[in-house]
C-alpha positions as CSV (number, residue, x, y, z in Angstrom):
1,M,-0.1,0.1,0.0
2,I,1.5,3.3,-1.0
3,T,0.7,6.1,1.5
4,G,2.2,9.5,2.7
5,P,3.1,11.4,5.8
6,R,0.4,12.8,8.2
7,D,0.3,16.3,6.6
8,T,-0.2,14.8,3.1
9,L,-3.1,12.7,4.5
10,K,-4.8,15.8,5.9
11,R,-4.3,17.6,2.6
12,A,-5.8,14.7,0.9
13,R,-8.9,14.7,3.1
14,K,-9.4,18.4,2.4
15,L,-9.1,18.0,-1.3
16,R,-11.8,15.5,-1.4
17,S,-14.2,18.2,-0.6
18,E,-12.8,20.5,-3.3
19,M,-12.6,18.2,-6.4
20,S,-13.0,19.9,-9.7
21,L,-16.1,19.2,-11.9
22,P,-14.3,16.7,-14.1
23,E,-13.0,14.8,-10.9
24,R,-16.5,14.9,-9.5
25,M,-17.9,13.4,-12.8
26,L,-15.2,10.7,-13.0
27,W,-15.6,9.9,-9.3
28,R,-19.3,9.2,-9.7
29,V,-18.5,6.4,-12.1
30,L,-15.4,5.2,-10.5
31,R,-17.0,4.7,-7.0
32,E,-19.3,2.2,-8.5
33,R,-16.2,-0.2,-9.0
34,P,-16.4,-0.6,-12.9
35,D,-15.5,-4.0,-13.8
36,G,-14.9,-4.8,-10.3
37,F,-11.9,-2.5,-9.9
38,K,-11.9,-0.5,-6.6
39,F,-10.7,3.1,-6.7
40,R,-9.7,5.7,-4.1
41,R,-10.1,9.4,-4.6
42,Q,-7.4,11.9,-3.5
43,H,-5.1,9.2,-2.4
44,P,-1.8,10.2,-0.6
45,A,1.4,8.7,-2.1
46,G,4.6,10.1,-0.4
47,I,4.3,13.8,-0.8
48,Y,1.9,13.7,-3.6
49,I,-1.8,13.3,-3.8
50,L,-3.2,11.1,-6.6
51,D,-6.5,12.1,-8.0
52,F,-7.6,8.6,-8.1
53,Y,-5.7,5.3,-7.3
54,C,-6.6,1.6,-8.0
55,P,-4.6,-0.3,-5.5
56,A,-5.2,-3.7,-7.1
57,V,-3.4,-2.8,-10.3
58,R,-1.2,-0.1,-8.8
59,L,-2.6,2.6,-11.2
60,A,-2.7,6.3,-10.5
61,I,-5.3,8.4,-12.5
62,E,-4.5,11.9,-13.0
63,V,-7.1,14.4,-14.5
64,D,-5.1,16.9,-16.4
65,G,-6.8,20.3,-16.4
66,R,-5.4,23.8,-16.9
67,T,-3.1,23.5,-13.9
68,H,-1.1,20.9,-15.8
69,D,-0.5,23.2,-18.9
70,G,2.9,24.8,-19.3
71,E,6.7,23.9,-19.1
72,R,6.9,24.0,-15.3
73,A,3.9,21.8,-14.7
74,A,5.2,19.3,-17.2
75,R,8.5,19.2,-15.3
76,Q,6.6,18.6,-11.9
77,D,4.3,16.0,-13.5
78,A,7.5,14.2,-14.8
79,V,9.1,14.1,-11.3
80,R,5.9,12.8,-9.7
81,S,5.5,10.3,-12.4
82,N,9.2,9.1,-11.9
83,F,8.5,8.9,-8.1
84,L,5.3,6.7,-8.7
85,K,7.3,4.4,-11.3
86,S,9.8,3.9,-8.6
87,Q,7.0,2.7,-6.3
88,H,5.8,0.4,-9.1
89,V,2.7,2.6,-9.7
90,A,1.7,3.5,-13.4
91,T,0.2,6.8,-14.2
92,L,-2.5,7.3,-16.6
93,R,-3.2,10.9,-17.4
94,V,-6.7,11.8,-18.6
95,P,-7.5,15.3,-19.9
96,A,-10.2,17.1,-18.2
97,T,-11.9,18.0,-21.5
98,A,-12.0,14.3,-22.3
99,I,-14.1,13.7,-19.2
100,M,-16.3,16.6,-19.8
101,T,-17.0,15.7,-23.5
102,N,-17.0,12.0,-23.6
103,L,-17.0,10.3,-20.1
104,E,-17.9,7.0,-21.3
105,A,-14.9,6.8,-23.7
106,A,-12.6,7.8,-20.8
107,M,-14.1,5.2,-18.6
108,V,-13.5,2.4,-21.3
109,R,-9.8,3.6,-21.5
110,I,-9.4,3.5,-17.7
111,T,-10.9,0.0,-17.4
112,D,-8.9,-1.2,-20.3
113,V,-5.7,-0.1,-18.6
114,C,-6.8,-1.6,-15.4
115,K,-7.5,-5.1,-17.2
116,E,-4.0,-5.0,-18.9
117,R,-2.1,-4.2,-15.7
118,A,-4.2,-6.9,-13.9
119,M,-3.1,-9.5,-16.7
120,K,0.5,-8.4,-16.6
121,I,0.5,-8.8,-12.7
122,S,-1.0,-12.2,-12.9
123,E,1.7,-13.2,-15.6
124,R,4.5,-11.9,-13.5
125,Q,3.2,-14.0,-10.5
126,G,2.9,-17.1,-12.7
127,K,-0.8,-17.4,-11.8
128,P,-3.8,-17.4,-14.0
129,P,-5.9,-14.1,-13.7
130,V,-8.3,-14.4,-10.8
131,P,-11.7,-13.1,-11.7
132,L,-12.3,-9.7,-10.2
133,H,-15.9,-10.7,-9.2
134,H,-18.4,-13.5,-9.6
135,P,-22.1,-13.6,-9.4
136,A,-23.6,-14.4,-6.1
137,D,-24.5,-17.9,-6.2
138,G,-25.6,-18.2,-2.7
139,P,-24.3,-20.9,-0.2
140,P,-23.5,-24.2,-1.4
141,P,-26.2,-27.0,-1.3
142,R,-26.6,-29.1,1.9
143,A,-25.3,-32.5,1.7
144,G,-27.7,-34.7,-0.1
145,E,-29.4,-31.8,-1.9
146,D,-29.1,-31.4,-5.5
147,R,-28.5,-28.2,-7.3
148,L,-31.0,-27.1,-9.9
């Protein structure tokens, strides 16, 4: 689990109530656990706060708005991405305009990346991929009872 110091945790809690419109739109969908992937919002990672984080596949999702424009911001984003890479966390940058104009397409991209990372993690561990969820079948039948 990647986390951060106490002051970063406090700042992350504060930012959860100050999310931008594209972040709020994306969170409404991510909180429903698309394709079984659980996401956290405003998650601390060292001195940084990730917009969204999927711990199962170690994926950070950054919503890039106007604050990410410019040369200085690009350098800061590169330093942040390098830190995350050193922690084995990949970064997926999603433009705020993409969320505002086509949220469904942005979600397809996010879940596709999560699925790819889940497959790679399973391959590295030498295990077949584990289903992220399965339908609730109820309890197993009692001894001597047949299933329908």
